[in-house]
C-alpha positions as CSV (number, residue, x, y, z in Angstrom):
1,X,38.6,111.7,166.8
2,X,36.7,112.5,170.0
3,X,39.7,113.7,172.0
4,X,41.1,115.8,168.8
5,X,37.5,117.5,168.7
6,X,38.0,118.3,172.6
7,X,41.5,120.3,172.3
8,X,40.7,121.8,169.1
9,X,37.3,123.0,170.7
10,X,39.6,124.0,174.1
11,X,41.4,125.7,171.3
12,X,38.9,127.8,169.6
13,X,37.4,129.1,173.0
14,X,40.5,130.3,173.9
15,X,41.5,132.5,170.4
16,X,37.9,133.4,170.4
17,X,38.0,135.4,173.9
18,X,41.8,136.3,172.8
19,X,39.6,138.0,169.5
20,X,41.5,135.4,167.3
21,X,39.1,133.9,164.8
22,X,41.4,132.4,162.3
23,X,43.3,128.7,162.9
24,X,46.0,126.9,160.4
25,X,46.1,123.4,159.8
26,X,47.9,121.6,157.0
27,X,47.8,118.2,155.9
28,X,50.4,117.1,155.1
29,X,51.9,115.1,151.5
30,X,53.7,112.1,151.2
31,X,56.6,113.3,149.4
32,X,58.6,111.8,147.7
33,X,61.6,112.0,144.7
34,X,61.7,110.0,141.3
35,X,62.1,106.8,142.0
36,X,60.2,106.3,145.0
37,X,57.0,104.4,144.7
38,X,53.7,105.4,145.8
39,X,50.9,102.5,146.4
40,X,49.4,103.4,143.5
41,X,51.8,102.4,141.3
42,X,52.9,99.6,143.9
43,X,51.6,97.5,141.4
44,X,53.7,98.2,138.9
45,X,56.9,97.6,140.7
46,X,55.9,94.4,141.8
47,X,55.2,93.7,137.7
48,X,58.7,94.6,136.9
49,X,60.0,91.9,139.3
50,X,58.0,88.7,138.7
51,X,55.7,90.3,142.5
52,X,58.8,90.2,144.5
53,X,59.9,93.4,145.1
54,X,60.2,94.9,148.3
55,X,58.5,97.7,149.2
56,X,59.4,99.6,152.6
57,X,57.6,102.9,154.0
58,X,60.1,105.3,155.6
59,X,59.4,107.9,158.1
60,X,62.3,110.1,157.4
61,X,61.7,112.2,153.7
62,X,65.5,113.5,154.4
63,X,67.8,110.0,154.2
64,X,65.4,109.4,151.2
65,X,67.5,109.5,148.5
66,X,70.4,107.9,150.4
67,X,68.1,105.3,151.3
68,X,67.0,104.7,147.4
69,X,70.8,104.8,146.0
70,X,71.5,102.4,148.3
71,X,68.9,100.5,147.5
72,X,69.7,100.7,143.5
73,X,73.2,99.0,144.4
74,X,71.6,96.5,146.2
75,X,69.5,95.3,143.1
76,X,72.6,95.4,141.0
77,X,74.3,93.4,143.7
78,X,71.4,90.7,144.7
79,X,68.6,91.2,141.6
80,X,66.3,92.3,144.8
81,X,64.4,95.5,143.8
82,X,63.4,97.4,146.9
83,X,60.6,100.3,146.3
84,X,61.3,103.2,149.0
85,X,58.2,105.2,149.6
86,X,58.8,108.1,152.4
87,X,56.2,110.0,154.1
88,X,57.1,113.4,155.5
89,X,56.1,116.9,155.8
90,X,53.8,116.5,158.5
91,X,51.7,113.5,157.1
92,X,50.0,111.0,159.4
93,X,52.6,108.4,158.9
94,X,50.0,105.9,161.3
95,X,47.1,107.0,159.7
96,X,48.3,106.5,156.1
97,X,49.4,103.0,157.4
98,X,46.0,102.2,158.6
99,X,44.8,103.0,155.2
100,X,47.1,100.6,153.5
101,X,46.4,97.7,156.1
102,X,42.8,97.9,155.3
103,X,42.9,98.5,151.4
104,X,45.3,95.1,152.1
105,X,48.3,97.2,150.3
106,X,50.5,96.4,153.6
107,X,54.1,97.8,152.6
108,X,56.9,94.8,153.8
109,X,58.7,97.2,155.9
110,X,56.8,99.6,158.0
111,X,58.4,102.3,160.4
112,X,57.4,102.9,163.9
113,X,58.3,105.5,166.7
114,X,57.4,103.6,169.5
115,X,55.8,101.6,172.4
116,X,52.7,103.6,171.7
117,X,52.9,102.8,168.0
118,X,54.1,99.4,169.0
119,X,50.8,99.2,170.5
120,X,49.1,99.6,167.5
121,X,51.3,97.3,165.1
122,X,52.1,94.9,167.7
123,X,50.4,91.9,166.0
124,X,51.8,92.9,161.9
125,X,55.6,93.2,163.8
126,X,57.4,89.6,162.0
127,X,59.7,88.5,164.6
128,X,63.8,89.3,164.3
129,X,65.6,87.7,167.2
130,X,67.1,85.4,165.3
131,X,68.8,87.4,162.9
132,X,72.6,88.2,163.3
133,X,72.5,92.1,163.7
134,X,70.6,91.9,166.8
135,X,74.2,90.9,169.1
136,X,75.3,94.3,167.9
137,X,73.6,96.7,168.9
138,X,71.7,97.4,171.8
139,X,68.9,99.4,170.4
140,X,67.2,96.9,168.9
141,X,62.8,97.2,169.8
142,X,61.6,94.2,171.7
143,X,58.6,93.3,172.3
144,X,56.3,92.7,175.1
145,X,58.2,89.1,175.5
146,X,61.6,90.0,175.2
147,X,61.4,89.4,171.3
148,X,63.2,91.7,169.1
149,X,60.2,93.1,166.4
150,X,62.5,96.3,165.4
151,X,65.5,97.0,163.1
152,X,67.5,100.1,164.3
153,X,68.7,102.1,161.8
154,X,70.5,105.1,163.6
155,X,71.1,106.9,166.7
156,X,70.2,110.3,166.4
157,X,69.8,113.2,169.1
158,X,68.6,117.1,169.4
159,X,68.3,120.2,171.4
160,X,69.0,123.1,169.9
161,X,71.2,123.5,167.2
162,X,73.6,126.7,166.7
163,X,75.5,128.7,164.5
164,X,78.8,128.6,165.8
165,X,80.3,131.7,163.6
166,X,77.0,134.0,164.6
167,X,78.1,132.8,168.5
168,X,81.5,133.9,168.7
169,X,81.1,136.8,166.8
170,X,78.7,137.7,169.8
171,X,81.1,136.4,172.6
172,X,78.0,133.7,173.5
173,X,80.3,130.1,174.3
174,X,78.3,127.0,173.4
175,X,79.8,125.2,176.1
176,X,77.8,127.8,178.5
177,X,74.5,126.7,177.6
178,X,73.1,124.7,180.5
179,X,70.5,126.5,181.6
180,X,67.7,128.7,181.4
181,X,69.8,131.6,182.4
182,X,72.5,131.2,180.3
183,X,69.8,131.2,177.6
184,X,68.0,134.0,178.3
185,X,71.2,135.9,178.7
186,X,72.7,134.3,175.2
187,X,69.2,135.2,173.5
188,X,69.7,139.3,174.9
189,X,72.7,139.4,173.4
190,X,72.2,138.2,170.5
191,X,69.3,140.0,170.0
192,X,71.0,143.1,170.5
193,X,73.6,142.8,168.3
194,X,71.2,141.6,165.1
195,X,71.8,143.6,162.7
196,X,75.6,144.0,163.0
197,X,75.2,139.8,162.5
198,X,72.9,140.0,159.8
199,X,70.1,138.2,161.5
200,X,66.3,138.7,161.4
201,X,66.0,136.4,164.7
202,X,68.0,135.0,167.6
203,X,65.7,131.6,167.2
204,X,63.9,129.4,164.1
205,X,61.4,127.8,165.8
206,X,58.0,126.6,163.6
207,X,54.7,125.4,166.1
208,X,51.9,125.4,163.8
209,X,50.7,122.4,164.6
210,X,48.9,121.2,161.6
211,X,52.7,120.4,160.0
212,X,54.9,121.0,163.1
213,X,53.2,119.2,166.4
214,X,55.9,116.4,166.2
215,X,58.8,119.4,166.6
216,X,56.8,120.6,169.1
217,X,54.8,117.7,171.1
218,X,57.2,115.1,170.4
219,X,60.9,116.5,170.7
220,X,60.3,120.1,172.1
221,X,58.5,118.2,175.2
222,X,60.5,115.2,175.0
223,X,62.6,117.7,177.3
224,X,60.1,118.1,179.6
225,X,60.0,114.4,179.9
226,X,63.2,113.3,180.5
227,X,65.7,116.5,180.3
228,X,68.3,115.5,183.0
229,X,67.6,112.3,184.0
230,X,69.5,109.1,184.0
231,X,68.9,107.2,181.3
232,X,65.8,105.1,181.8
233,X,64.1,107.7,184.2
234,X,60.3,107.3,183.6
235,X,59.3,109.5,186.3
236,X,57.3,111.6,183.8
237,X,56.4,109.3,180.8
238,X,55.1,107.5,183.6
239,X,52.7,110.4,185.0
240,X,51.6,111.3,181.4
241,X,50.6,107.9,181.1
242,X,48.5,107.9,184.0
243,X,46.6,111.5,183.2
244,X,49.6,113.7,185.0
245,X,51.9,116.1,184.9
246,X,54.3,117.7,187.4
247,X,52.6,121.3,187.8
248,X,56.7,122.6,188.4
249,X,58.4,121.3,186.1
250,X,56.2,122.1,183.4
251,X,56.0,125.7,184.7
252,X,59.9,126.0,184.3
253,X,59.6,124.0,180.7
254,X,56.9,127.0,179.8
255,X,59.4,129.5,180.8
256,X,61.4,128.4,178.3
257,X,59.4,127.8,175.7
258,X,58.2,131.3,176.5
259,X,62.1,132.7,176.2
260,X,62.3,130.5,172.9
261,X,59.2,131.8,171.5
262,X,59.9,135.3,172.3
263,X,62.9,135.5,170.1
264,X,61.9,133.7,167.0
265,X,61.5,134.8,163.6
266,X,56.9,135.4,163.8
267,X,56.5,134.5,160.4
268,X,58.4,131.1,160.8
269,X,56.9,130.5,164.3
270,X,53.2,130.7,163.9
271,X,53.1,129.2,160.0
272,X,56.0,128.3,159.2
273,X,56.9,124.7,157.5
274,X,59.6,122.6,158.7
275,X,61.8,123.8,155.2
276,X,60.8,127.4,155.9
277,X,61.8,126.8,159.8
278,X,65.8,124.8,158.4
279,X,65.9,127.3,155.3
280,X,65.9,130.7,158.0
281,X,68.6,129.2,160.0
282,X,70.6,127.5,157.4
283,X,71.0,131.0,155.2
284,X,72.4,132.1,158.0
285,X,69.2,134.7,159.6
286,X,69.1,133.1,162.9
287,X,71.4,131.7,165.4
288,X,68.9,128.8,166.3
289,X,66.9,126.3,164.9
290,X,64.8,123.4,166.5
291,X,66.2,120.6,165.2
292,X,69.0,117.5,165.7
293,X,71.2,116.1,163.3
294,X,69.1,114.9,160.9
295,X,69.3,117.9,159.1
296,X,72.7,117.4,158.3
297,X,71.9,115.8,154.9
298,X,69.9,118.9,153.9
299,X,73.1,121.1,154.9
300,X,74.6,121.0,151.2
301,X,71.5,121.8,149.4
302,X,71.7,125.1,151.6
303,X,75.6,125.4,151.2
304,X,76.0,126.3,154.5
305,X,79.9,126.5,155.4
306,X,79.5,128.4,159.0
307,X,80.2,126.0,161.8
308,X,77.4,124.6,163.5
309,X,76.8,121.7,167.3
310,X,74.3,120.7,169.2
311,X,74.0,122.3,172.8
312,X,71.5,121.0,175.2
313,X,67.6,122.2,175.2
314,X,68.7,123.2,178.8
315,X,64.9,124.3,179.9
316,X,66.0,123.9,184.6
317,X,67.2,127.0,186.4
318,X,69.2,123.3,187.4
319,X,73.1,122.3,185.2
320,X,71.5,120.1,182.1
321,X,74.5,118.7,180.2
322,X,73.2,116.1,178.0
323,X,71.1,116.0,174.8
324,X,68.3,113.5,174.1
325,X,69.8,111.1,171.7
326,X,68.1,107.9,170.8
327,X,66.4,105.9,168.0
328,X,64.4,108.1,166.1
329,X,62.0,105.5,165.0
330,X,62.7,101.4,163.9
331,X,61.4,99.3,160.7
332,X,58.9,96.4,161.4
333,X,58.9,92.8,159.1
334,X,55.4,93.0,158.2
335,X,54.3,89.5,159.5
336,X,51.3,88.9,156.5
337,X,53.6,89.8,153.7
338,X,55.1,87.4,151.1
339,X,58.7,88.5,151.3
340,X,59.9,88.1,155.1
341,X,63.0,86.4,154.3
342,X,63.7,89.1,151.0
343,X,63.5,92.0,154.2
344,X,65.4,89.8,156.7
345,X,68.7,89.6,153.9
346,X,68.2,93.8,153.0
347,X,68.1,94.5,156.6
348,X,71.3,92.3,157.3
349,X,73.1,94.1,154.5
350,X,71.6,96.9,155.6
351,X,72.8,97.0,159.5
352,X,76.9,94.6,158.7
353,X,78.2,95.4,154.9
354,X,80.5,98.3,154.9
355,X,77.9,99.4,152.5
356,X,75.0,99.7,154.5
357,X,76.7,100.9,157.1
358,X,78.5,104.1,154.3
359,X,74.9,104.6,153.2
360,X,73.7,105.1,156.9
361,X,76.5,107.0,158.2
362,X,78.4,108.5,155.6
363,X,75.4,109.1,153.1
364,X,72.2,110.0,155.5
365,X,74.1,112.2,158.1
366,X,73.5,109.1,161.1
367,X,75.0,107.8,163.8
368,X,75.1,104.0,163.6
369,X,73.3,101.9,167.0
370,X,75.6,99.0,165.8
371,X,78.9,97.8,167.9
372,X,80.5,96.8,164.6
373,X,80.4,99.7,162.7
374,X,83.9,101.5,161.7
375,X,82.3,104.0,159.6
376,X,82.8,107.8,161.6
377,X,80.4,110.4,161.3
378,X,81.4,113.0,159.0
379,X,79.2,115.7,158.9
380,X,79.1,118.0,161.5
381,X,76.1,117.9,164.1
382,X,76.7,113.8,163.6
383,X,80.3,115.1,164.9
384,X,78.8,117.0,167.6
385,X,76.1,114.3,169.2
386,X,78.2,111.8,169.2
387,X,80.7,114.2,171.4
388,X,77.5,113.5,173.6
389,X,77.5,109.8,172.9
390,X,81.1,108.5,174.0
391,X,81.1,110.7,176.9
392,X,78.0,109.3,178.0
393,X,75.4,112.6,178.3
394,X,72.6,111.4,177.2
395,X,68.9,111.5,177.7
396,X,66.3,108.9,176.5
397,X,63.5,109.3,174.3
398,X,61.0,108.5,177.0
399,X,58.6,110.9,174.0
400,X,58.6,107.5,172.1
401,X,55.9,105.8,174.7
402,X,53.3,108.5,174.8
403,X,49.8,107.5,173.0
404,X,49.5,107.2,169.5
405,X,48.6,110.6,167.9
406,X,49.0,112.8,171.4
407,X,51.0,115.7,169.8
408,X,49.4,115.7,166.6
409,X,45.8,115.2,168.4
410,X,46.1,116.8,171.9
411,X,49.7,118.8,172.9
412,X,50.6,120.1,169.7
413,X,47.6,122.4,169.3
414,X,48.4,124.1,173.2
415,X,52.0,124.9,171.5
416,X,50.8,126.6,168.8
417,X,48.1,128.6,171.0
418,X,51.3,129.6,173.5
419,X,53.1,130.1,170.6
420,X,50.5,133.2,169.1
421,X,50.3,134.3,172.8
422,X,46.4,133.2,172.9
423,X,47.4,131.9,176.4
424,X,50.4,133.4,179.0
425,X,51.8,130.3,181.5
426,X,48.8,129.0,183.5
427,X,47.4,128.3,180.6
428,X,50.0,126.4,179.0
429,X,50.0,124.9,181.9
430,X,46.6,123.8,182.8
431,X,45.9,123.6,178.9
432,X,48.5,120.9,178.2
433,X,47.6,119.5,181.8
434,X,43.8,118.6,181.1
435,X,44.8,117.8,177.6
436,X,47.1,114.7,178.7
437,X,44.6,113.4,181.2
438,X,41.5,113.7,178.5
439,X,43.6,111.7,176.0
440,X,45.0,109.0,178.2
441,X,41.6,108.8,179.7
442,X,39.9,104.9,178.4
């Protein structure tokens, strides 16, 4: 909390100097469909199944419905009830989980996002090393002593997603978008043709830190940490974990963020939610959106007919031809729960059965992390991502190794100030450096 207050104090000081005294913060909500169950309703669901319902906390709201559909089929097949509780909309998942732990209300399966979250939850994770699926994937999350403790359910990727039809009409080849100068030229070209293309802006970006810290502080900042690097190159994440940044590289990243913000829809940029950002692009009002292939399941909701694909978030002057692709998160089995064996059986079904792979790939629109999977993605962005994966043009998600909460409590606020124009490039670089150094300080 001290770290968060420090960053907010910095933000307030800068806004005061700029004559702006208003900041925006949103608490986020737990989003669930009709069959989802919150912590309060856990008792009712367990009563219906004799106290043996498996409860899962899922951190990807966009796959909520397909997961529930699979859970229903699984119950019909095995008799095992599975309750899905999906958290989305900027919810502090770790904070919610800590509340569950304190209340003695932990789910049987819970989501965690990487090394930072692992350090928080490692004492509560069951050993899954002996499970059959572990030999069918390279993406299982390993503990410090080499045990598999995290169940991978998808490989996801992102950069900057484009409307192919708009780019073609504007005369922009998406394959050319591999460095800063190419993006600058493309943005300028499309901006000049906005009216005839029916656009309100070139880009759809949301940088309000209360709800969108994960998009700016994790996903966008992730390109600073590993964009253009060989998989496993930990140069910049190692610096960050020691409280340091590379000023030159961070400056290049700041230049690209400025370019991105300058050509974005201002209302969405400053106060938009994830839904606002997605809707603007999906309705054909912008050429680009800063989200990845996880938006595939949402495209039918907007009746998207245009072609689309993913380009690298190539912020450097040098060529950057790949995208960030990795596991977005993992599921852990709560090692003090009473349904450990039932959880293992459910995970095996999801990972290795034809029905499970159909759910993850066809219904959820993701790429399977399992070598035994025979289902190919059919959704447009997953198909686009798979071309990078197949070609070996991917960079690892080193941002998942950042300290827990840093994007929510430190770096996200810096992106918001930059988007609002309250700080310039030097201010962004300096404030980001200071925020990181302070956050990681013991």
